[in-house]
C-alpha positions in Angstrom: -5.8 13.4 -9.7 -9.1 13.1 -7.8 -10.4 15.9 -5.7 -8.8 16.2 -2.2 -10.6 14.6 0.7 -11.5 16.8 3.7 -10.4 15.1 6.9 -13.4 16.1 9.0 -15.8 15.1 6.3 -14.1 11.7 5.9 -14.3 11.1 9.6 -18.0 11.8 9.6 -18.6 9.5 6.6 -16.6 6.8 8.2 -18.8 7.1 11.3 -21.9 6.7 9.2 -20.3 3.6 7.7 -19.9 2.2 11.2 -16.3 3.0 11.9 -15.1 5.4 14.6 -11.8 6.9 13.4 -9.7 9.3 15.5 -8.2 12.4 14.0 -4.8 10.8 13.3 -6.3 7.8 11.4 -8.8 10.0 9.4 -5.9 12.3 8.4 -3.7 9.4 7.2 -6.6 7.9 5.2 -7.6 11.3 3.7 -4.0 12.0 2.6 -3.6 8.6 1.1 -6.8 8.9 -0.9 -6.1 12.5 -2.0 -2.5 11.9 -3.0 -3.1 8.4 -4.4 -0.6 6.8 -2.1 -0.9 3.6 -0.1 -1.5 3.7 3.6 0.1 1.3 6.1 -1.9 0.6 9.2 0.0 -1.2 12.0 -1.3 -2.3 15.4 -2.2 -5.3 17.5 -4.7 -7.8 16.3 -8.3 -6.7 16.7 -7.9 -3.0 16.8 -9.8 -2.3 13.6 -7.2 -2.2 10.8 -9.1 -4.4 8.4 -12.4 -2.8 9.3 -10.9 0.6 8.3 -10.4 -0.6 4.8 -13.9 -2.0 4.7 -15.4 1.3 5.9 -13.3 3.2 3.4 -14.8 1.1 0.6 -18.3 1.8 1.9 -17.6 5.5 2.0 -16.6 5.7 -1.6 -18.9 3.1 -2.9 -15.9 1.2 -4.1 -15.3 -2.5 -4.7 -13.2 -4.1 -1.9 -10.5 -6.5 -3.1 -8.8 -8.3 -0.2 -5.5 -10.1 -0.5 -4.8 -12.1 2.7 -1.1 -12.6 3.0 0.7 -15.7 4.3 4.1 -17.3 4.1 4.8 -18.5 0.6 2.4 -16.2 -1.1 3.4 -15.9 -4.8 2.3 -14.0 -7.9 0.0 -16.8 -9.1 -2.1 -16.3 -5.9 -1.6 -12.5 -5.5 -1.4 -11.0 -9.0 -2.5 -13.3 -11.9 -2.4 -16.8 -13.3 -3.4 -18.6 -16.5 -6.3 -21.0 -16.8 -4.2 -23.9 -18.0 -7.2 -26.2 -18.1 -9.1 -23.9 -20.4 -6.0 -23.4 -22.6 -5.6 -27.1 -22.9 -9.2 -27.5 -23.8 -8.8 -24.9 -26.5 -5.9 -26.7 -28.0 -7.7 -30.1 -28.0 -10.8 -28.4 -29.6 -8.6 -27.0 -32.3 -7.0 -30.4 -33.0 -10.4 -32.0 -33.3 -11.6 -29.4 -35.8 -8.5 -29.6 -38.0 -8.8 -31.4 -41.3 -6.2 -32.8 -43.6 -5.6 -29.5 -45.3 -5.6 -27.5 -42.1 -3.4 -27.6 -39.1 -4.6 -27.4 -35.5 -2.8 -24.1 -35.2 -5.3 -22.5 -37.6 -8.1 -23.0 -35.0 -6.3 -22.3 -31.8 -7.3 -18.9 -30.3 -4.8 -16.6 -28.6 -3.9 -18.6 -25.5 -3.0 -15.4 -23.7 -6.2 -13.6 -24.4 -8.4 -12.2 -21.6 -10.6 -15.3 -21.6 -7.7 -17.4 -20.2 -6.3 -14.8 -17.7 -7.2 -15.2 -14.1 -7.1 -11.9 -12.4 -6.0 -12.1 -8.8 -6.5 -9.1 -6.4 -3.4 -7.1 -7.5 -4.1 -7.3 -11.2 -7.9 -6.8 -10.6 -7.1 -3.6 -8.7 -5.5 -2.1 -11.7 -8.8 -2.4 -13.7 -10.7 0.3 -11.8 -13.0 2.0 -14.3 -13.4 5.2 -12.2 -11.4 7.1 -9.6 -11.7 5.6 -6.1 -13.6 2.7 -7.6 -11.5 0.0 -5.9 -10.1 -0.4 -2.4 -7.2 -2.9 -2.4 -6.7 -4.4 1.1 -3.3 -6.2 1.5 -4.0 -7.8 4.8 -1.2 -8.8 7.3 1.6 -8.0 4.9 4.0 -9.0 7.7 3.1 -12.6 7.2 4.3 -12.6 3.6 7.9 -13.3 2.5 10.6 -10.7 1.6 10.2 -11.7 -2.0 6.6 -10.7 -2.1 7.2 -7.6 -0.2 9.8 -6.6 -2.9 7.3 -7.2 -5.7 4.7 -5.1 -3.8 7.2 -2.3 -3.6 7.5 -2.3 -7.4 3.7 -2.5 -7.7 3.2 0.6 -5.5 5.8 2.6 -7.3 4.0 2.8 -10.6 0.7 1.0 -10.0 1.6 -1.2 -12.9 2.5 -4.8 -13.5 4.5 -6.6 -16.2 2.9 -9.8 -17.7 5.5 -11.4 -19.9 2.9 -12.7 -22.3 0.9 -9.5 -22.5 3.3 -6.6 -21.7 2.8 -4.0 -19.0 -0.6 -3.4 -17.5 -1.0 0.1 -15.8 -3.8 1.4 -13.8 -6.0 4.0 -15.6 -7.3 5.0 -12.1 -5.2 4.2 -9.2 -6.8 2.1 -6.5 -7.0 3.1 -2.9 -4.5 0.7 -1.2 -4.6 -0.2 2.5 -1.8 -2.4 3.9 -2.2 -3.8 7.4 0.4 -5.4 9.7 0.3 -6.9 13.1 4.1 -6.2 13.3 5.1 -9.9 13.7 8.2 -8.7 11.9 9.6 -5.4 10.7 8.7 -4.3 7.2 11.4 -2.9 4.9 12.0 0.8 5.1 11.6 1.0 1.3 8.0 -0.3 1.5 7.2 2.1 4.4 8.5 5.0 2.3 5.9 4.3 -0.3 3.1 4.6 2.3 1.5 7.0 4.7 1.7 5.4 8.1 -0.6 5.2 11.1 -0.3 3.1 14.2 -3.7 2.1 15.5 -3.5 1.6 19.2 -6.1 0.5 21.7 -8.8 3.1 22.0 -9.4 5.3 25.0 -12.3 4.3 27.2 -14.5 7.1 25.8 -13.8 6.1 22.2 -14.4 2.4 23.0 -17.8 3.3 24.6 -18.6 5.1 21.4 -17.6 2.1 19.3 -19.7 -0.3 21.4 -22.7 2.0 21.2 -22.4 2.4 17.5 -22.2 -1.3 16.7 -24.5 -2.5 19.5 -27.2 0.2 19.8 -29.4 -2.0 21.9 -26.7 -2.3 24.5 -27.4 -0.6 27.8 -25.2 2.5 28.2 -24.0 1.4 31.7 -23.0 -2.0 30.4 -21.1 -0.5 27.4 -19.2 1.7 29.9 -18.4 -1.3 32.2 -17.1 -3.3 29.3 -14.9 -0.5 27.9 -13.4 0.2 31.4 -12.9 -3.5 32.1 -11.2 -4.1 28.7 -8.9 -1.1 29.4 -8.1 -2.6 32.8 -7.3 -6.0 31.3 -4.8 -4.4 28.9 -2.9 -3.1 31.8 -2.2 -6.6 33.1 0.5 -7.7 30.6 -1.6 -10.4 29.1 -0.3 -12.6 26.3 -3.1 -11.3 24.1 -4.7 -8.1 25.3 -8.3 -7.7 24.2 -8.9 -5.6 21.1 -12.1 -3.9 20.0 -13.3 -7.1 18.4 -13.0 -8.9 21.7 -14.8 -6.1 23.6 -17.7 -6.3 21.1 -17.8 -10.1 21.7 -17.7 -9.6 25.4 -20.5 -7.0 25.4 -22.7 -9.3 23.3 -22.0 -12.2 25.6 -23.0 -10.2 28.6 -26.2 -9.0 27.0 -27.0 -12.6 26.1 -26.5 -13.6 29.7 -29.0 -10.9 30.6 -26.5 -8.8 32.5 -27.4 -5.1 33.2 -23.9 -4.5 34.6 -20.5 -6.3 34.6 -20.4 -8.0 38.1 -18.9 -11.0 39.7 -21.8 -13.3 38.7 -21.1 -12.9 35.0 -17.4 -11.9 35.0 -15.9 -15.4 35.0 -18.5 -17.2 32.8 -18.0 -14.6 30.1 -14.2 -14.4 30.1 -13.9 -16.9 27.2 -15.3 -14.3 24.9 -12.6 -11.8 25.6 -9.5 -13.8 26.5 -8.0 -16.6 24.4 -5.1 -18.1 26.5 -5.3 -20.1 29.7 -2.7 -18.1 31.4 -4.6 -14.9 30.6 -7.8 -16.4 32.0 -6.0 -17.4 35.2 -4.5 -13.9 35.6 -7.9 -12.3 35.0 -9.6 -14.5 37.6 -6.9 -13.6 40.1 -7.3 -9.9 39.4 -11.1 -10.0 39.2 -11.8 -7.7 42.2 -9.5 -5.0 40.7 -11.0 -5.4 37.2 -14.6 -5.2 38.4 -13.8 -2.1 40.5 -12.3 -0.5 37.4 -15.4 -1.5 35.4 -17.5 0.5 37.8 -15.2 3.5 37.6 -13.6 3.0 41.0 -10.2 4.4 41.4 -9.0 2.4 44.4 
């Protein structure tokens, strides 16, 4: 088993990799890495779940393998497949080389050799050549079907996979596995038991300012604070899609592009399309503009 990961040290290294993790997230990630267990990150879209996996790969100098889940995802797309075209070509080549005294079978290579195997993310993750050499990101697992979730449960139990034509392939070094979910449906309890769990909520205003300043160092401190406070205010309005960190970053960049030093009425409405994505949300934000702008400036009422 690899050496244990210190939580505070990991948090600092994530910061240097461009990711601001709170103590709870840093603890979940450190435990998952130290104990070679998967970690399940749930939260609304845009709160930084996928970026956490990317930053973790950067911290350990690991290869990031991403499996984007969707309805109908099967093993051929997630785990492995055979290069049927290449296999057919090998058979035809063998037939063309055969003579009267030889059969085509004498020239056909092993059709299930490595050269014909297509390694998808799950199988590729088992091939890590050193500890912490691979971060496997299974993104939006809640979009996949129950059948794939059941297969993933078996994969996480032993970090091994059975290939009928080849036998069982087991990991020499277990990958770091990060699952993300937007919670469009509930995941099975059995899968959750295989994972450390952390809910990533929307950040506090102070943490969001820190994130904005880290990713946009050229952004004026006052504008970063305005955007963080305004985003927090928007999240209190029961919108169809509350802005996440990704939208706050887009909003801040848009305001900077407009030459704004602060978030005020002149730039508020023109910039809303960078942070809100539904017409009813835009309408509600426009109606609440005075309150949101007051919150952006830190006014309490």
